[in-house]
C-alpha positions as CSV (number, residue, x, y, z in Angstrom):
1,E,29.1,48.5,67.0
2,G,26.7,46.9,69.4
3,K,25.3,44.4,67.0
4,V,25.3,40.6,67.5
5,D,25.3,38.5,64.4
6,V,26.1,35.0,63.2
7,F,29.7,34.5,62.5
8,D,29.5,30.9,61.1
9,K,27.5,27.8,61.4
10,V,28.8,24.3,62.2
11,R,27.0,21.1,63.1
12,T,28.6,20.0,66.4
13,M,29.9,21.6,69.6
14,S,33.4,20.1,69.0
15,K,33.5,21.7,65.5
16,A,32.3,25.0,66.9
17,I,35.0,25.0,69.6
18,K,37.7,24.1,67.0
19,K,36.5,26.9,64.7
20,A,36.6,29.4,67.6
21,V,40.2,28.5,68.4
22,K,41.2,28.6,64.8
23,V,39.8,32.1,64.5
24,I,41.6,33.2,67.7
25,S,44.9,31.8,66.4
26,K,44.8,34.4,63.6
27,D,44.9,37.3,66.1
28,A,46.6,35.9,69.2
29,N,49.9,34.3,70.1
30,A,51.1,32.4,73.1
31,Q,53.6,35.0,74.2
32,D,51.4,38.1,74.3
33,Y,48.0,36.6,75.3
34,E,46.3,34.7,78.2
35,F,43.6,32.3,77.4
36,Y,40.3,31.7,79.2
37,V,37.7,28.9,78.8
38,L,34.2,29.7,80.2
39,N,32.2,26.7,81.3
40,G,28.5,26.9,81.0
41,E,27.9,23.5,82.8
42,N,29.6,21.6,79.9
43,Q,32.6,19.8,81.3
44,E,33.2,17.8,78.0
45,G,33.1,21.0,75.9
46,T,35.4,22.8,78.3
47,Q,38.0,20.0,78.1
48,I,37.7,20.0,74.3
49,A,38.5,23.7,74.3
50,I,41.4,23.3,76.6
51,D,42.8,20.5,74.5
52,E,42.3,22.4,71.3
53,L,44.0,25.5,72.7
54,H,47.0,23.3,73.7
55,D,47.1,21.7,70.3
56,V,47.2,25.1,68.5
57,F,49.3,27.2,70.9
58,G,51.4,24.5,72.6
59,E,51.4,22.8,76.0
60,D,53.2,25.7,77.7
61,I,50.3,28.2,77.6
62,Q,48.4,28.9,80.8
63,I,44.6,28.5,80.4
64,H,42.3,29.8,83.0
65,T,38.9,28.2,83.4
66,D,36.0,30.0,84.9
67,P,32.2,29.5,85.2
68,M,30.3,31.1,82.3
69,Y,29.4,34.7,83.2
70,A,25.6,35.1,84.0
71,V,25.2,37.8,81.4
72,I,26.4,35.4,78.7
73,A,24.7,32.3,80.1
74,V,21.3,34.1,80.0
75,H,21.7,34.4,76.2
76,T,23.3,31.1,75.5
77,G,21.8,28.7,78.0
78,L,23.4,25.9,79.9
79,G,25.9,23.8,77.9
80,A,27.7,26.7,76.3
81,V,31.5,27.0,76.2
82,G,33.3,30.3,75.7
83,V,36.9,30.9,74.6
84,Q,38.6,34.2,75.3
85,F,42.0,35.7,74.7
86,V,43.2,38.7,76.6
87,K,46.4,40.7,75.9
88,K,48.9,40.4,78.7
89,V,49.7,43.6,80.6
90,K,53.4,44.3,80.5
91,G,55.0,44.7,83.9
92,A,52.0,43.5,85.9
């Protein structure tokens, strides 16, 4: 509804990434979704996200990596990592 709020608090980037993937795994599956990792100038965090996605969803999933979008990076700053899941379009 247009409001940004704290979802949870964790102490390290690694734990935050693992928490994000765990939350995603409740709503997404490897057959119906594509996965994206957004890199805000954090190569180590990006690799952690990729590894965690593979651990949870299997090695067969395709993971796209892109630079962090400017509109997000302005709010998070450099060093952020984003994880997205997008429903596949049938027949596309």
